[in-house]
N, C-alpha and C positions, 0 to 999 in steps of 0.2 A: 504493500500500500504506500509506503513512503516514496518508493521509486516512481510509482504511477502518479502520485501527487506532484512530484517534481516535474515529471514530463508534462502532465496536464497543465501545470502552472506556466511552464514555458510556452506551451501552445496558446494559452490564454493571453500571455504577454505579446506573442506574435500577432494574434488576431483576437482582439477583445470582443468581437461580435460572434465568435465561434461558440455556439451553444453546446455542441457535443463535448468540447473540451471543458467547459464549465461543469457540465453534468459529470464527466469523468473525474474532475477535480473534487466535486462534492462527494461522489461515491468513495473516493480514496480517503477524504477527511472522515467520512462516516466510519469506514473500516478501521481507521486509526483511533476512533473514539472521540473525535472532535465534532460532536453533534451540533453545537452552536455555530461553529464556523461553516459547517455544511449547510445549515439552515440559512445563514446569511447569504451564502453564495447562490443557493437555489432561489431565494427571495429576489435577488437582483436579476437572475435569469427570468424569473416569472414576470417581473415588472416589464421586461422587454417583450415578452411573448406570453400573455396571460392564458392562452388556450393550449398550452403544451402539456399533454397528458403525462409524459415521463417526469416532468418537473412536479406537477401536481401530485402524482402518486408518491414520489419521494418525500415531498413536504407532508403529505398525509401521514406517512409512517413516522416521521419525526414528531409530528404533533401527537400522535397516539403514544409514542414512546415517552413524551413529556407528561402524558396524562390528560391532554386536551382533547377529549373525545368529541366534543361538538365541532371543534375546528377540523379535526381529522375527518369527521363525517362530511362536513361541507366540501372539503377538498375531494374526497372520493365521489361525492355526488357530481361535482364538476367533471371529473374524469368520465363518469357514466354519461352525463349529458352531452359531452363532446363526442362520445361514441367511439373513442379510441382506447379500448381496454386492452388491446394487444400488448401494451407496454407493461402490464402487471406481471405477467409470467416471467419475462426476463429479469425484471427488477427483483422478484422473489429470490433469484439466485444470488443477488448482491447482498440481500439482508442477512444479518446474523441469525442463527437458529432461533434464538429467543424472540427476536423481532419478527421473524417470519411467522412464528406461532402466534404472536400478538396480533399481527395483521389478519391471519387466517381466522383466528378465534373471533376477532372483532367483526370481520365481514360475515362470518357464519351467523353470529348472533343478530346482526342487523338484517340479514336476509330472512331469517326465521321470523323476526318481528314484522317485517314487511308482508311476508306470506300470511302470517296470523291475522294481521289487520285486513288484508284483502279477503280472507275467508269470512271474517266477521261482517264485512260489508256485503 
């Protein structure tokens, strides 16, 4: 992760508009345990392109990790509304095991709640 972070940081310096390098940099920061720095980097990337599912999904995990369930839900809803959920599966490979379980458990509980509410309606 430190080597990936250094390489991604150099790529961001060469091309500050390169979103993929920013995401790679944020992923490396996350892997190194620098969650706040990763969050800041993703927030900047999101401000430039608010409809990017890969950024929203990563931010959702970071919000859930911090215990901000409402914020995490809102970000996941945006990903679903955009319709590009294909980013979720590859991102799960990046997440640490405990965070992967957190995201899976959270999404499972939310899905069951939605289904239950629809059945009641």
